[in-house]
N, C-alpha and C positions, 0 to 999 in steps of 0.2 A: 637504751632509752635514756634521754637526759631529762632532768627536771628543772624547772625554773628556780633561780636563786630567790631568796627572800626579797631582794630589791626588785625583781621582776614580777612579783605577786601583786595583784590589784589591792587597792586600799592604801591609805597613808599610814606610815609607821614612823614613830619618832626614832631618831638616830640613837645608837647606844649611848647611854649616859645623859641624853637630853631630858629636859623637863617634860613631865606628863602634861598633855594639853589641858587647858582650863576647862572646867565643866565636866570633868570625868570624876568618878568616884573610886578610881584605881589608885591605891596608895602603894607606890613601889617599895617603900620600906616595909610595910606590913606584909606585902606579897613575898618579898625576899625572906622575911622572918618565917613565914608559914612554910615556904619551900625548904628553908634551912632546917626547920624542925622535922619535916618529913624525911629529909635526907639523913639527919642524925638518927632518926628511928630506924631507917633502913640499915645504916651502918651498925647499929646496936643489934639488930636482928641477925645480920651476917656474922657478927662476932660471936653470937651465942650458938649458932648452928655449927657445931663441931662434932667430931666423932668419926668412927670407922665407917666407910661407905658400905661395908659388908654386913654391918650390924643393922638389923631390922628397925630397932628403935631410933638409931641415928638417921636412917633413911626417912623414917616418918617425921623426925624433927626437921630435916632438910626440906621435905615437901611442905610442912607447915610454914617454915620460914619463907619459902618461895611464894606460897599463897599470901602470906601477910605482906611480903614485899610487893607483890603484884597489886594488892589492894592500895598500898601507899603510893605506888607509881601512878595508878589510875586516879587517885585523889589529887596528886600534884598536877597531872595532866589536866584534870578538870579545873583546878584553880587557874592555871596558865591560860587555858582556852577561854575561860570566862573573862579573864582580864583582857585578853586580846579582843574578844567580842565587844566588851564595853568600850575599849579604845577606838574600835572601828566605827562605833556609833557617834562619836564626838565630832 
């Protein structure tokens, strides 16, 4: 099964690096900063999740780290989806 490329998807999209259309409240610099903050937090969580995989406490820490990472990835997805929705309305 093949999927359409982003260029084949309906709706106008600015080219990478192009200015955001006038009339939108999407601030690409602020959005990039928010995503960078989230990815930095994900990196920090991954760095802290260490230990022997046979150790019950270490496994619990890894599961907690995965849960926190999943929440952060979901938050980043929400930010990006919301920005794309706002751009499509312009």
